[in-house]
PARO-812965 format. One line per 10 residues: number of its first residue (from 1); their letters; for each residue y, z, x of N, C-alpha, C, O, CB. Coordinates in steps of 0.1 Angstrom, whole numbers, m for minus. Glycine has a CB too. Layout:
BEGIN
NUM> a> Y,Z,X,Y,Z,X,Y,Z,X,Y,Z,X,Y,Z,X  ...
END
This chain:
BEGIN
1> miyslkfrfl> 232,1501,674,238,1495,661,237,1501,650,248,1503,644,232,1483,658  229,1505,646,225,1510,631,231,1527,631,232,1534,621,206,1509,628  235,1530,644,239,1546,641,254,1545,643,261,1555,641,232,1558,653  260,1533,648,275,1530,651,281,1531,637,290,1538,633,279,1514,659  271,1521,627,274,1512,613,272,1526,604,280,1528,595,260,1498,607  263,1535,607,266,1546,600,276,1556,602,284,1560,593,257,1552,599  276,1560,614,287,1565,617,302,1562,614,311,1570,613,285,1565,627  302,1549,612,315,1543,608,316,1545,594,327,1550,590,316,1527,611  308,1542,588,302,1542,575,309,1556,569,318,1555,561,284,1542,576  303,1569,574,303,1584,571,316,1586,574,322,1594,567,292,1594,580
11> lslaillffg> 323,1582,583,336,1584,588,347,1578,576,356,1585,571,338,1577,603  345,1564,573,357,1561,564,354,1565,550,361,1563,540,361,1543,564  342,1572,548,342,1579,535,345,1594,533,346,1600,523,331,1577,530  344,1597,547,350,1613,545,365,1612,550,371,1623,548,342,1625,556  373,1600,555,387,1598,553,393,1601,540,399,1610,535,390,1584,555  387,1588,534,388,1586,517,388,1596,510,397,1600,503,377,1578,510  375,1602,512,372,1613,501,384,1627,503,388,1635,494,354,1619,504  388,1628,519,398,1635,522,417,1632,515,425,1639,508,396,1633,536  416,1618,522,428,1617,522,433,1609,505,444,1609,500,431,1608,536  424,1604,502,423,1595,496,429,1581,497,438,1578,505,426,1599,488
21> sqavaqssdc> 424,1572,489,428,1556,494,441,1552,497,446,1547,507,424,1545,484  446,1557,487,464,1555,493,467,1561,506,469,1554,516,476,1563,482  468,1574,507,468,1581,518,468,1571,533,476,1569,542,457,1591,516  454,1567,530,447,1557,542,454,1545,542,458,1542,553,432,1553,540  458,1536,533,465,1523,529,479,1527,536,481,1523,548,466,1519,509  486,1534,532,499,1538,536,501,1545,549,512,1546,555,504,1547,526  490,1550,554,491,1558,570,490,1546,584,494,1546,596,475,1571,571  483,1538,576,477,1528,588,484,1514,581,489,1511,571,457,1528,588  480,1505,595,486,1493,591,474,1485,593,470,1480,603,499,1488,598  469,1484,578,456,1477,578,461,1468,563,471,1470,556,442,1489,577
31> eeiqvtvkvv> 451,1459,563,449,1448,552,438,1457,539,427,1462,541,439,1433,561  445,1455,525,440,1455,513,428,1445,506,428,1434,502,451,1454,506  416,1456,509,405,1445,509,406,1440,493,405,1450,486,388,1451,514  408,1428,487,408,1424,474,396,1417,467,394,1405,468,416,1416,474  385,1429,458,377,1428,455,374,1427,438,382,1434,431,372,1436,462  366,1421,434,369,1423,420,351,1428,415,340,1424,420,377,1406,411  352,1435,406,338,1441,401,333,1437,390,340,1439,380,338,1456,398  323,1430,388,315,1428,374,301,1435,374,291,1433,380,311,1412,370  306,1444,361,293,1452,357,285,1445,346,290,1442,335,296,1467,352  272,1444,351,260,1439,338,253,1455,334,244,1460,341,244,1426,346
41> httegnange> 256,1460,324,253,1471,312,237,1469,315,231,1459,319,260,1465,293  230,1485,313,213,1480,310,212,1479,296,220,1482,287,201,1491,316  199,1474,294,198,1472,280,184,1484,274,174,1485,280,194,1454,277  185,1488,267,171,1498,260,166,1506,271,155,1506,275,156,1488,252  175,1513,278,174,1525,286,165,1520,301,160,1527,310,164,1537,275  165,1506,301,157,1500,314,167,1500,327,179,1501,326,151,1483,311  158,1498,338,168,1501,352,171,1481,354,166,1473,362,154,1511,370  177,1478,346,183,1460,347,197,1461,346,200,1453,338,179,1448,333  207,1467,351,219,1476,353,218,1463,368,210,1460,375,216,1497,355  235,1460,365,239,1453,381,252,1452,381,259,1451,371,232,1438,385
51> ihlsfaksas> 256,1452,395,272,1454,399,273,1439,408,263,1437,415,276,1471,412  283,1428,407,285,1421,412,299,1420,415,307,1418,407,281,1414,408  301,1421,431,312,1419,439,314,1409,441,305,1401,446,312,1423,449  328,1405,438,339,1391,439,350,1393,454,359,1401,451,352,1390,420  350,1389,464,359,1389,470,369,1377,474,364,1366,474,354,1394,478  381,1379,476,393,1368,476,391,1359,490,394,1347,492,410,1376,474  387,1368,500,383,1361,509,367,1357,510,363,1356,498,388,1369,521  357,1355,522,348,1352,525,336,1370,526,335,1380,533,352,1342,538  329,1365,516,323,1377,515,314,1380,531,309,1391,532,313,1377,501  312,1373,538,311,1376,549,317,1383,562,310,1387,571,308,1369,550
61> efdvhwikts> 331,1385,562,338,1393,564,339,1409,561,347,1417,565,345,1387,560  328,1409,551,328,1423,549,316,1432,551,305,1426,551,332,1425,538  316,1444,552,300,1451,548,302,1456,537,313,1458,534,293,1462,558  293,1460,529,292,1469,515,279,1476,514,268,1473,512,292,1458,501  286,1493,516,274,1500,517,273,1508,502,284,1510,496,274,1510,530  267,1511,500,264,1520,481,256,1538,489,249,1540,498,244,1506,464  263,1546,477,254,1559,474,251,1556,462,258,1553,451,259,1574,476  237,1560,467,229,1565,451,227,1576,449,224,1578,437,215,1560,447  227,1588,456,229,1599,452,236,1607,463,243,1603,471,219,1603,447  232,1620,462,243,1624,473,233,1628,488,238,1634,498,252,1641,467
71> keyelnvkpd> 218,1622,486,212,1620,500,211,1608,501,210,1609,513,200,1627,503  209,1597,499,204,1585,493,217,1577,499,227,1582,496,201,1586,475  218,1567,505,226,1555,507,222,1544,514,215,1547,524,236,1557,512  226,1533,512,225,1520,521,235,1515,523,245,1514,515,218,1509,517  233,1509,544,244,1501,545,237,1490,546,226,1487,549,254,1505,556  249,1480,542,253,1466,542,243,1457,531,237,1447,534,250,1460,558  244,1462,521,240,1457,510,247,1443,505,258,1440,509,243,1467,501  241,1438,499,246,1425,495,259,1425,487,262,1436,484,236,1418,488  267,1417,483,280,1421,469,268,1424,459,269,1435,454,294,1405,460  255,1415,456,253,1418,441,244,1430,444,241,1431,455,245,1406,432
81> ilnlakgtft> 239,1443,435,235,1449,437,227,1453,419,232,1456,408,243,1456,446  216,1451,423,207,1445,408,197,1455,404,195,1465,411,197,1431,411  192,1453,394,178,1469,390,186,1481,389,179,1490,393,164,1474,406  195,1484,387,200,1497,383,202,1503,373,207,1498,363,207,1498,386  197,1518,373,196,1524,360,214,1528,356,224,1523,362,184,1539,360  212,1538,346,225,1539,342,233,1551,352,230,1562,357,224,1542,325  241,1545,352,250,1560,360,263,1553,370,266,1541,369,237,1571,376  269,1565,378,280,1561,382,277,1555,400,271,1561,409,290,1573,379  282,1543,400,274,1544,420,289,1543,427,298,1537,422,261,1524,427  289,1549,440,298,1546,449,296,1539,459,286,1540,466,302,1555,453
91> imvtgkgeke> 306,1530,461,303,1516,467,318,1518,479,330,1518,475,302,1499,452  315,1518,489,326,1515,504,322,1502,508,311,1499,511,323,1527,518  335,1494,509,337,1483,514,342,1480,526,354,1480,525,343,1477,508  339,1479,537,346,1474,551,348,1463,560,340,1454,561,343,1478,558  357,1465,566,357,1450,574,346,1449,582,341,1459,586,370,1447,583  341,1439,585,328,1440,593,332,1433,609,323,1432,617,314,1432,583  339,1431,611,340,1428,629,350,1439,631,356,1445,623,346,1410,636  351,1440,646,364,1451,652,376,1445,654,384,1452,660,361,1458,667  380,1435,651,392,1429,650,401,1429,639,413,1429,639,389,1419,652  394,1428,631,397,1428,614,405,1443,611,398,1453,614,379,1428,603
101> kycpkhlevk> 419,1446,606,420,1455,605,421,1459,586,431,1463,580,429,1457,615  411,1458,584,408,1461,570,408,1477,564,400,1485,569,395,1455,567  417,1481,555,414,1492,549,401,1496,542,396,1488,533,421,1493,542  397,1505,545,382,1508,538,384,1509,522,392,1517,518,375,1523,542  378,1501,513,378,1499,498,368,1510,492,356,1507,492,373,1486,495  373,1522,485,362,1529,480,362,1525,462,373,1525,457,363,1546,485  352,1523,456,351,1519,445,339,1530,439,328,1533,443,349,1504,445  346,1534,425,333,1542,417,331,1533,400,339,1531,391,338,1562,413  319,1529,403,314,1517,393,305,1527,387,297,1535,392,306,1502,400  307,1523,373,296,1533,359,290,1522,353,296,1513,347,305,1544,345
111> vq> 277,1523,355,267,1512,344,262,1520,334,255,1530,335,252,1503,352  264,1516,327,261,1522,311,245,1518,305,241,1521,294,274,1514,298
END
């Protein structure tokens, strides 16, 4: 199960980076994921930044994956990512089930 999730995530990320999110949405019959991002910036250089994701539909319908660095990533994190240092974070949101036809959503979020 974990292997298939990693493969699906990496494949989705590769497609988005190669074609861009607009090309994926236009070329397939999928529903756009409606997500709102709220950022809480760090204070005094501490690693206390936060990213909060809010979905138009139930958050349980989506998997949230984020890339910390080029070699570090986490699969299936909660929509609230806490204790962040300053930086730009890549977040990928995908539909959880095989039956849903959601377009993968690629977000670049900057925490200052």
